[in-house]
VOPA-219108 format. One record per residue (C-alpha): residue number from 0; x, y, z; chain. Coordinates in Angstrom, 1 decimal. Layout:
N
{atom NUM,{X,Y,Z},A}
...
//
This chain:
458
{atom 0,{266.7,254.4,120.7},A}
{atom 1,{266.9,257.7,122.4},A}
{atom 2,{264.2,259.3,124.5},A}
{atom 3,{262.6,262.4,123.0},A}
{atom 4,{263.9,265.6,124.4},A}
{atom 5,{261.8,268.5,125.7},A}
{atom 6,{259.8,270.3,123.1},A}
{atom 7,{261.4,273.5,121.7},A}
{atom 8,{260.6,276.6,123.6},A}
{atom 9,{257.9,278.7,122.1},A}
{atom 10,{259.1,281.9,123.8},A}
{atom 11,{258.6,283.4,127.2},A}
{atom 12,{255.5,282.0,129.0},A}
{atom 13,{252.6,284.4,129.6},A}
{atom 14,{251.2,284.8,133.1},A}
{atom 15,{247.9,282.9,133.5},A}
{atom 16,{245.1,285.0,135.0},A}
{atom 17,{243.4,283.6,138.0},A}
{atom 18,{239.7,283.0,137.5},A}
{atom 19,{237.6,285.6,139.2},A}
{atom 20,{236.6,284.7,142.7},A}
{atom 21,{232.9,284.1,143.1},A}
{atom 22,{231.7,285.3,146.6},A}
{atom 23,{230.9,282.3,148.7},A}
{atom 24,{227.2,282.0,149.4},A}
{atom 25,{226.3,281.6,153.1},A}
{atom 26,{223.9,278.9,154.1},A}
{atom 27,{220.2,279.7,153.7},A}
{atom 28,{218.7,280.8,157.0},A}
{atom 29,{215.1,280.5,158.2},A}
{atom 30,{213.0,283.0,160.1},A}
{atom 31,{212.4,282.6,163.8},A}
{atom 32,{210.3,279.4,164.7},A}
{atom 33,{207.6,281.6,166.4},A}
{atom 34,{207.0,283.4,163.1},A}
{atom 35,{204.1,281.1,162.0},A}
{atom 36,{202.2,281.8,165.3},A}
{atom 37,{202.6,285.6,164.9},A}
{atom 38,{201.4,285.5,161.3},A}
{atom 39,{198.5,283.2,162.3},A}
{atom 40,{197.5,285.5,165.1},A}
{atom 41,{197.4,288.6,162.8},A}
{atom 42,{195.3,286.7,160.2},A}
{atom 43,{192.9,285.5,162.9},A}
{atom 44,{192.4,289.0,164.1},A}
{atom 45,{191.6,290.2,160.6},A}
{atom 46,{189.1,287.3,160.2},A}
{atom 47,{187.3,288.1,163.4},A}
{atom 48,{187.2,291.8,162.5},A}
{atom 49,{185.7,290.9,159.1},A}
{atom 50,{182.9,288.9,160.7},A}
{atom 51,{180.4,291.6,161.6},A}
{atom 52,{177.9,291.8,164.5},A}
{atom 53,{175.2,290.8,162.1},A}
{atom 54,{177.0,287.5,161.5},A}
{atom 55,{177.3,286.7,165.2},A}
{atom 56,{173.6,287.5,165.7},A}
{atom 57,{172.4,285.4,162.8},A}
{atom 58,{174.5,282.2,163.4},A}
{atom 59,{174.7,282.2,167.2},A}
{atom 60,{177.8,282.3,169.5},A}
{atom 61,{178.5,278.5,169.3},A}
{atom 62,{178.6,278.3,165.5},A}
{atom 63,{180.5,281.6,165.4},A}
{atom 64,{183.2,280.3,167.7},A}
{atom 65,{183.4,277.0,165.7},A}
{atom 66,{183.9,278.9,162.4},A}
{atom 67,{186.6,281.0,164.1},A}
{atom 68,{188.3,277.9,165.5},A}
{atom 69,{188.4,276.1,162.1},A}
{atom 70,{189.7,279.1,160.4},A}
{atom 71,{192.4,279.6,163.1},A}
{atom 72,{193.6,276.0,162.7},A}
{atom 73,{193.8,276.3,159.0},A}
{atom 74,{195.6,279.7,159.2},A}
{atom 75,{198.3,278.3,161.6},A}
{atom 76,{198.9,275.2,159.5},A}
{atom 77,{199.2,277.4,156.4},A}
{atom 78,{201.6,279.7,158.2},A}
{atom 79,{203.8,276.8,159.3},A}
{atom 80,{204.0,275.5,155.7},A}
{atom 81,{205.0,279.0,154.6},A}
{atom 82,{207.7,279.2,157.3},A}
{atom 83,{209.2,275.8,156.3},A}
{atom 84,{209.5,277.0,152.7},A}
{atom 85,{210.9,280.5,153.4},A}
{atom 86,{214.6,281.3,153.7},A}
{atom 87,{217.1,284.0,153.0},A}
{atom 88,{220.8,284.5,152.6},A}
{atom 89,{223.3,287.1,151.3},A}
{atom 90,{225.3,286.3,148.2},A}
{atom 91,{227.8,288.9,147.3},A}
{atom 92,{225.9,292.1,147.0},A}
{atom 93,{222.5,290.5,146.8},A}
{atom 94,{219.9,289.5,149.3},A}
{atom 95,{218.2,286.3,148.1},A}
{atom 96,{214.8,285.2,149.5},A}
{atom 97,{213.0,282.0,148.6},A}
{atom 98,{209.4,281.2,149.6},A}
{atom 99,{206.3,279.4,148.3},A}
{atom 100,{205.3,275.8,148.2},A}
{atom 101,{203.3,275.3,145.0},A}
{atom 102,{204.6,278.3,143.3},A}
{atom 103,{208.2,278.8,144.3},A}
{atom 104,{209.5,282.3,144.3},A}
{atom 105,{213.2,283.2,144.2},A}
{atom 106,{213.9,286.9,144.6},A}
{atom 107,{217.3,288.5,144.3},A}
{atom 108,{217.4,292.1,145.6},A}
{atom 109,{220.5,294.0,144.5},A}
{atom 110,{221.8,295.9,147.4},A}
{atom 111,{222.9,298.8,145.2},A}
{atom 112,{219.1,299.6,144.9},A}
{atom 113,{218.6,299.5,148.6},A}
{atom 114,{217.5,302.8,150.1},A}
{atom 115,{216.6,301.9,153.7},A}
{atom 116,{216.0,298.9,156.0},A}
{atom 117,{213.4,299.6,158.6},A}
{atom 118,{213.1,297.6,161.9},A}
{atom 119,{209.5,297.2,163.1},A}
{atom 120,{208.2,295.6,166.3},A}
{atom 121,{204.4,295.1,166.4},A}
{atom 122,{202.9,294.4,169.8},A}
{atom 123,{203.1,290.6,169.5},A}
{atom 124,{206.7,290.9,168.3},A}
{atom 125,{207.5,293.0,171.4},A}
{atom 126,{206.0,290.4,173.7},A}
{atom 127,{208.0,287.6,172.1},A}
{atom 128,{211.3,289.5,171.7},A}
{atom 129,{211.1,289.5,167.9},A}
{atom 130,{211.3,292.1,165.1},A}
{atom 131,{210.5,292.5,161.4},A}
{atom 132,{212.8,294.0,158.7},A}
{atom 133,{211.3,295.9,155.8},A}
{atom 134,{213.4,296.7,152.8},A}
{atom 135,{212.9,299.8,150.7},A}
{atom 136,{214.4,299.8,147.2},A}
{atom 137,{214.6,302.4,144.5},A}
{atom 138,{211.5,302.6,142.4},A}
{atom 139,{209.5,300.3,144.7},A}
{atom 140,{205.8,301.0,145.0},A}
{atom 141,{205.6,298.9,148.2},A}
{atom 142,{207.9,297.4,150.8},A}
{atom 143,{210.1,294.7,149.2},A}
{atom 144,{210.4,291.3,150.8},A}
{atom 145,{209.7,291.9,154.5},A}
{atom 146,{211.5,289.4,156.7},A}
{atom 147,{209.1,288.6,159.6},A}
{atom 148,{210.2,287.6,162.1},A}
{atom 149,{213.8,287.6,163.5},A}
{atom 150,{215.2,288.1,166.9},A}
{atom 151,{216.0,291.8,167.7},A}
{atom 152,{219.7,290.9,167.8},A}
{atom 153,{219.7,289.2,164.4},A}
{atom 154,{217.4,291.9,162.8},A}
{atom 155,{219.7,294.8,164.0},A}
{atom 156,{222.8,293.0,162.8},A}
{atom 157,{221.3,292.1,159.4},A}
{atom 158,{220.1,295.7,158.9},A}
{atom 159,{223.6,297.2,159.6},A}
{atom 160,{225.2,294.6,157.3},A}
{atom 161,{222.8,295.3,154.4},A}
{atom 162,{223.2,299.1,154.8},A}
{atom 163,{227.0,298.7,154.8},A}
{atom 164,{226.9,296.5,151.7},A}
{atom 165,{224.5,299.0,150.0},A}
{atom 166,{226.9,301.8,150.7},A}
{atom 167,{229.9,299.9,149.3},A}
{atom 168,{232.1,300.8,152.2},A}
{atom 169,{235.4,299.4,153.1},A}
{atom 170,{233.8,297.7,156.1},A}
{atom 171,{231.3,296.0,153.8},A}
{atom 172,{234.2,294.5,151.7},A}
{atom 173,{235.6,292.9,154.9},A}
{atom 174,{232.2,291.9,156.3},A}
{atom 175,{232.1,288.3,157.3},A}
{atom 176,{229.5,285.9,155.9},A}
{atom 177,{227.6,283.1,157.5},A}
{atom 178,{226.6,282.8,161.1},A}
{atom 179,{229.5,285.0,162.3},A}
{atom 180,{227.9,287.9,160.5},A}
{atom 181,{225.0,287.9,162.8},A}
{atom 182,{227.0,289.3,165.7},A}
{atom 183,{225.9,292.9,166.2},A}
{atom 184,{228.4,295.7,166.2},A}
{atom 185,{228.8,298.1,169.0},A}
{atom 186,{226.3,300.9,168.5},A}
{atom 187,{227.9,304.2,167.8},A}
{atom 188,{226.9,307.3,169.7},A}
{atom 189,{224.1,309.4,168.3},A}
{atom 190,{223.4,313.1,168.6},A}
{atom 191,{219.8,313.6,169.8},A}
{atom 192,{217.8,316.3,167.9},A}
{atom 193,{214.2,316.1,169.1},A}
{atom 194,{211.8,314.3,171.4},A}
{atom 195,{208.1,315.2,171.0},A}
{atom 196,{206.0,315.6,174.1},A}
{atom 197,{203.3,312.9,174.1},A}
{atom 198,{200.9,315.4,175.8},A}
{atom 199,{201.2,317.7,172.8},A}
{atom 200,{200.7,314.7,170.5},A}
{atom 201,{197.4,313.8,172.2},A}
{atom 202,{196.1,317.4,172.2},A}
{atom 203,{197.0,317.8,168.5},A}
{atom 204,{194.9,314.8,167.6},A}
{atom 205,{192.0,316.1,169.6},A}
{atom 206,{192.2,319.2,167.4},A}
{atom 207,{191.2,317.3,164.3},A}
{atom 208,{187.8,317.4,162.5},A}
{atom 209,{187.1,313.8,163.5},A}
{atom 210,{187.6,314.3,167.2},A}
{atom 211,{186.2,317.9,167.1},A}
{atom 212,{182.8,316.9,165.7},A}
{atom 213,{182.5,313.5,167.4},A}
{atom 214,{180.4,314.8,170.4},A}
{atom 215,{177.9,316.2,168.0},A}
{atom 216,{177.6,312.8,166.3},A}
{atom 217,{177.1,311.1,169.6},A}
{atom 218,{174.4,313.5,170.7},A}
{atom 219,{172.6,313.0,167.4},A}
{atom 220,{172.7,309.2,167.7},A}
{atom 221,{171.5,309.3,171.4},A}
{atom 222,{168.7,311.7,170.5},A}
{atom 223,{167.5,309.5,167.6},A}
{atom 224,{167.6,306.4,169.8},A}
{atom 225,{165.6,308.0,172.7},A}
{atom 226,{163.0,309.3,170.3},A}
{atom 227,{162.5,305.9,168.6},A}
{atom 228,{162.6,304.1,172.0},A}
{atom 229,{164.6,301.1,170.8},A}
{atom 230,{167.7,299.9,172.5},A}
{atom 231,{169.1,296.6,171.0},A}
{atom 232,{172.5,295.0,171.3},A}
{atom 233,{173.0,295.1,167.6},A}
{atom 234,{172.1,298.8,167.4},A}
{atom 235,{174.4,299.7,170.3},A}
{atom 236,{177.3,297.6,169.0},A}
{atom 237,{176.9,299.0,165.5},A}
{atom 238,{176.9,302.6,166.8},A}
{atom 239,{180.0,302.0,168.9},A}
{atom 240,{181.7,300.4,165.9},A}
{atom 241,{180.9,303.4,163.7},A}
{atom 242,{182.2,305.9,166.4},A}
{atom 243,{185.4,303.8,166.7},A}
{atom 244,{185.8,304.1,162.9},A}
{atom 245,{185.5,307.9,163.1},A}
{atom 246,{188.2,308.0,165.7},A}
{atom 247,{190.4,305.5,164.0},A}
{atom 248,{192.7,307.9,162.2},A}
{atom 249,{193.5,310.2,165.2},A}
{atom 250,{194.0,307.2,167.5},A}
{atom 251,{196.2,305.5,164.9},A}
{atom 252,{198.4,308.6,164.6},A}
{atom 253,{198.8,308.9,168.3},A}
{atom 254,{199.8,305.2,168.5},A}
{atom 255,{202.2,305.6,165.5},A}
{atom 256,{203.9,308.8,166.7},A}
{atom 257,{204.1,308.0,170.4},A}
{atom 258,{207.5,308.7,171.9},A}
{atom 259,{208.7,310.3,168.7},A}
{atom 260,{212.5,310.8,168.6},A}
{atom 261,{215.0,312.1,166.1},A}
{atom 262,{218.8,311.8,166.2},A}
{atom 263,{221.8,312.0,163.9},A}
{atom 264,{224.3,309.1,163.8},A}
{atom 265,{228.0,309.4,163.1},A}
{atom 266,{227.4,308.6,159.5},A}
{atom 267,{225.4,311.8,159.2},A}
{atom 268,{222.1,309.8,158.7},A}
{atom 269,{218.8,310.7,160.3},A}
{atom 270,{217.6,308.2,162.8},A}
{atom 271,{213.8,308.2,163.5},A}
{atom 272,{212.1,306.1,166.3},A}
{atom 273,{208.5,306.1,167.2},A}
{atom 274,{205.5,304.0,168.0},A}
{atom 275,{203.6,302.5,171.0},A}
{atom 276,{201.9,299.2,170.0},A}
{atom 277,{204.3,298.9,167.1},A}
{atom 278,{207.7,300.5,167.5},A}
{atom 279,{209.6,301.5,164.4},A}
{atom 280,{213.2,302.5,163.8},A}
{atom 281,{214.3,304.1,160.5},A}
{atom 282,{217.6,305.2,159.2},A}
{atom 283,{217.3,307.9,156.6},A}
{atom 284,{220.4,309.0,154.6},A}
{atom 285,{219.9,312.7,153.9},A}
{atom 286,{220.7,312.3,150.2},A}
{atom 287,{217.5,310.4,149.9},A}
{atom 288,{215.3,313.2,151.1},A}
{atom 289,{213.5,314.6,148.0},A}
{atom 290,{211.5,317.4,149.6},A}
{atom 291,{210.2,318.7,152.9},A}
{atom 292,{206.5,319.5,153.5},A}
{atom 293,{205.4,321.9,156.2},A}
{atom 294,{201.7,322.0,157.1},A}
{atom 295,{199.7,324.3,159.3},A}
{atom 296,{196.2,322.6,160.0},A}
{atom 297,{193.4,325.1,160.7},A}
{atom 298,{192.6,323.9,164.2},A}
{atom 299,{196.3,323.9,165.2},A}
{atom 300,{197.0,327.5,164.3},A}
{atom 301,{195.6,328.8,167.6},A}
{atom 302,{198.4,327.0,169.4},A}
{atom 303,{200.9,328.0,166.6},A}
{atom 304,{201.6,324.3,165.8},A}
{atom 305,{202.6,322.7,162.6},A}
{atom 306,{203.8,319.3,161.4},A}
{atom 307,{206.4,318.3,158.8},A}
{atom 308,{206.9,315.3,156.5},A}
{atom 309,{209.7,314.1,154.3},A}
{atom 310,{209.3,312.7,150.8},A}
{atom 311,{211.9,310.0,150.5},A}
{atom 312,{213.1,308.2,147.4},A}
{atom 313,{212.2,304.5,147.4},A}
{atom 314,{210.1,304.7,150.6},A}
{atom 315,{206.7,303.0,150.2},A}
{atom 316,{205.3,304.5,153.4},A}
{atom 317,{201.8,303.8,154.7},A}
{atom 318,{198.4,303.6,153.0},A}
{atom 319,{195.5,305.6,154.0},A}
{atom 320,{195.1,309.3,153.8},A}
{atom 321,{198.8,310.1,154.0},A}
{atom 322,{201.0,310.0,150.9},A}
{atom 323,{202.4,306.6,150.1},A}
{atom 324,{205.8,308.1,149.7},A}
{atom 325,{206.0,310.4,152.7},A}
{atom 326,{207.2,309.9,156.2},A}
{atom 327,{207.1,311.9,159.3},A}
{atom 328,{209.7,314.4,160.4},A}
{atom 329,{207.8,316.3,163.1},A}
{atom 330,{204.4,315.1,164.2},A}
{atom 331,{203.6,318.3,166.0},A}
{atom 332,{205.7,321.2,167.1},A}
{atom 333,{206.3,324.9,167.1},A}
{atom 334,{207.9,327.0,164.4},A}
{atom 335,{211.2,327.3,166.1},A}
{atom 336,{211.6,323.6,166.4},A}
{atom 337,{210.6,323.2,162.7},A}
{atom 338,{213.2,325.8,161.7},A}
{atom 339,{216.0,324.0,163.5},A}
{atom 340,{215.0,320.6,161.9},A}
{atom 341,{214.8,322.1,158.4},A}
{atom 342,{218.4,323.4,158.9},A}
{atom 343,{219.5,319.9,159.9},A}
{atom 344,{217.9,318.1,157.0},A}
{atom 345,{218.5,320.8,154.3},A}
{atom 346,{221.7,322.6,155.5},A}
{atom 347,{221.7,326.3,154.7},A}
{atom 348,{217.9,326.5,154.4},A}
{atom 349,{216.3,328.9,156.9},A}
{atom 350,{212.5,328.4,157.2},A}
{atom 351,{212.1,331.9,158.4},A}
{atom 352,{213.7,333.5,155.4},A}
{atom 353,{212.0,331.8,152.5},A}
{atom 354,{210.4,334.5,150.4},A}
{atom 355,{207.7,333.8,147.7},A}
{atom 356,{205.8,335.9,145.2},A}
{atom 357,{202.0,335.5,144.5},A}
{atom 358,{200.4,334.8,141.1},A}
{atom 359,{199.1,337.7,139.0},A}
{atom 360,{195.8,339.2,140.1},A}
{atom 361,{193.8,337.7,137.2},A}
{atom 362,{194.4,334.3,138.8},A}
{atom 363,{191.7,335.3,141.3},A}
{atom 364,{189.1,334.0,138.7},A}
{atom 365,{190.5,330.5,139.4},A}
{atom 366,{191.3,331.0,143.1},A}
{atom 367,{188.7,333.5,144.4},A}
{atom 368,{189.5,332.8,148.1},A}
{atom 369,{192.9,331.2,148.3},A}
{atom 370,{194.8,333.6,145.9},A}
{atom 371,{196.8,335.4,148.7},A}
{atom 372,{198.0,332.1,150.1},A}
{atom 373,{199.6,330.9,146.8},A}
{atom 374,{203.2,331.6,146.1},A}
{atom 375,{206.5,330.4,144.7},A}
{atom 376,{210.1,331.4,145.0},A}
{atom 377,{213.7,330.5,144.2},A}
{atom 378,{216.3,330.5,146.9},A}
{atom 379,{219.9,329.6,146.5},A}
{atom 380,{219.2,326.0,147.9},A}
{atom 381,{215.6,325.1,147.3},A}
{atom 382,{212.5,325.7,145.2},A}
{atom 383,{209.7,327.0,147.6},A}
{atom 384,{205.9,326.8,147.0},A}
{atom 385,{203.0,327.5,149.3},A}
{atom 386,{199.3,326.9,149.0},A}
{atom 387,{196.1,326.2,151.0},A}
{atom 388,{193.2,328.2,152.5},A}
{atom 389,{192.1,326.2,155.5},A}
{atom 390,{195.1,323.9,155.8},A}
{atom 391,{198.3,325.8,154.6},A}
{atom 392,{201.3,324.0,153.2},A}
{atom 393,{204.8,324.9,152.2},A}
{atom 394,{207.0,322.7,150.0},A}
{atom 395,{210.8,322.8,149.9},A}
{atom 396,{212.5,321.0,147.0},A}
{atom 397,{216.3,320.9,146.7},A}
{atom 398,{217.5,321.6,143.2},A}
{atom 399,{219.7,318.6,143.2},A}
{atom 400,{216.7,316.3,143.7},A}
{atom 401,{214.7,317.5,140.6},A}
{atom 402,{214.0,314.8,138.0},A}
{atom 403,{211.9,316.8,135.6},A}
{atom 404,{210.2,320.2,135.2},A}
{atom 405,{206.8,320.6,133.5},A}
{atom 406,{204.7,323.5,132.4},A}
{atom 407,{201.0,322.6,132.2},A}
{atom 408,{198.1,324.8,130.9},A}
{atom 409,{194.5,323.9,131.3},A}
{atom 410,{191.7,325.4,129.1},A}
{atom 411,{190.8,328.1,131.6},A}
{atom 412,{194.4,328.9,132.2},A}
{atom 413,{194.9,329.4,128.4},A}
{atom 414,{192.1,332.0,128.4},A}
{atom 415,{193.7,333.9,131.2},A}
{atom 416,{197.3,333.5,130.0},A}
{atom 417,{198.4,331.4,133.0},A}
{atom 418,{200.2,328.1,133.5},A}
{atom 419,{201.3,325.9,136.4},A}
{atom 420,{204.9,324.7,136.9},A}
{atom 421,{205.6,321.3,138.4},A}
{atom 422,{209.1,320.4,139.7},A}
{atom 423,{209.1,316.6,139.9},A}
{atom 424,{211.3,314.5,142.2},A}
{atom 425,{211.9,310.8,142.7},A}
{atom 426,{209.8,310.9,145.9},A}
{atom 427,{206.6,310.9,143.9},A}
{atom 428,{205.5,314.4,144.8},A}
{atom 429,{206.1,317.7,143.0},A}
{atom 430,{206.7,321.3,143.9},A}
{atom 431,{203.8,323.1,142.3},A}
{atom 432,{203.8,326.8,141.4},A}
{atom 433,{200.1,327.3,140.5},A}
{atom 434,{198.6,329.8,138.0},A}
{atom 435,{201.7,331.8,137.2},A}
{atom 436,{201.8,334.2,134.2},A}
{atom 437,{202.7,332.2,131.1},A}
{atom 438,{206.0,334.0,130.4},A}
{atom 439,{206.9,333.8,134.1},A}
{atom 440,{206.1,330.1,134.1},A}
{atom 441,{208.5,329.4,131.2},A}
{atom 442,{211.2,331.5,132.8},A}
{atom 443,{210.7,329.7,136.1},A}
{atom 444,{211.0,326.3,134.4},A}
{atom 445,{214.2,327.3,132.7},A}
{atom 446,{215.7,328.5,135.9},A}
{atom 447,{214.8,325.3,137.7},A}
{atom 448,{216.4,323.2,134.9},A}
{atom 449,{219.6,325.3,135.1},A}
{atom 450,{219.8,325.2,138.9},A}
{atom 451,{219.2,321.5,138.9},A}
{atom 452,{222.1,320.9,136.5},A}
{atom 453,{224.4,323.2,138.5},A}
{atom 454,{223.4,321.5,141.9},A}
{atom 455,{224.3,318.1,140.5},A}
{atom 456,{227.8,319.2,139.4},A}
{atom 457,{228.7,320.4,142.9},A}
//
């Protein structure tokens, strides 16, 4: 009996493709162990602020302190449980965050959608050497998945790593994973652009309606109290609280914009640093800037001051009176400084050479006082609009950032043969050419569409 020979050859063998390599996932990492205490302290402060003077007066100091103590213990325990169930790690080009005890949440943030990573250090974080990372993604209405808190070293290293991965650079492809990735790189040299004088910042916030009319309010309250002849602790405390509320916005702006600095890094990004009680550091790629707003408040014009803001794609910004999609470029400064900054952010745009044309005279029926302050114009680089009677504003929208163009007519505008042209951007705000002649409005919209297409092809 002979052994069977090898099977007949079926032809040349084909190369076998190797299975695609799945990027190795680094171990899940936790936030800093002090994070529960910082979260608990913030919540306790909010609770105490929510309990009014009337509550203290009605229940007494002992019961008030007992309620605060019980709530504080519960808050800290809840924060510790949240810390134990929260973790994050980078898998390929995704940042994955897990949190929640009863309702588990697993979020995967594609780094291709990442627009910016902001490093914040509130007062308690500064005292403990910690920092918070806030992620801004395309289309987000709020900050996505803030990581609070990490050490400053780890936070800075993670921010640079996420920005590199989001940019798909060669360095990102070779970036290490795991604990070795936490080692911070050597900071590159930056080119300083601006540092705002804190004295000018203080004076500018004194020249606001809230601060300007506060002495009149104080005099009125004192006069009423003297005439009524009643001085109670609750009355005095309530009055002081109301006055503090009036001054809250100017004081908050001073604290936010304290030691405001601008610089350009070697990657041609705008680096913004500011803050006193809470320091913030932002890195803004210039291609994310959707528009620039220049504002001349009424009380600032005597000192020839103005302020500027950026509309940034994907930036959630702050609540309150300011736009939710805007961020500061110049808290206070003179025209020459603003002109130089506009040239840095929008190369080729000279703030002193932006010409606009007014609406037709019949638009005075809709704008009897502010007609001469309205205008719109097309320059080679940007669409310019201006408006405002008491507070004057100019908007600069690069053509390459336009997302859509609209022509809107209201009922009164139809009677007068007028229309308003809106140039929409991804930053949530629009350039607005108000009350133009109808034929001019359609021609302007067509020109904006053509220039937007041409700008994107460059």
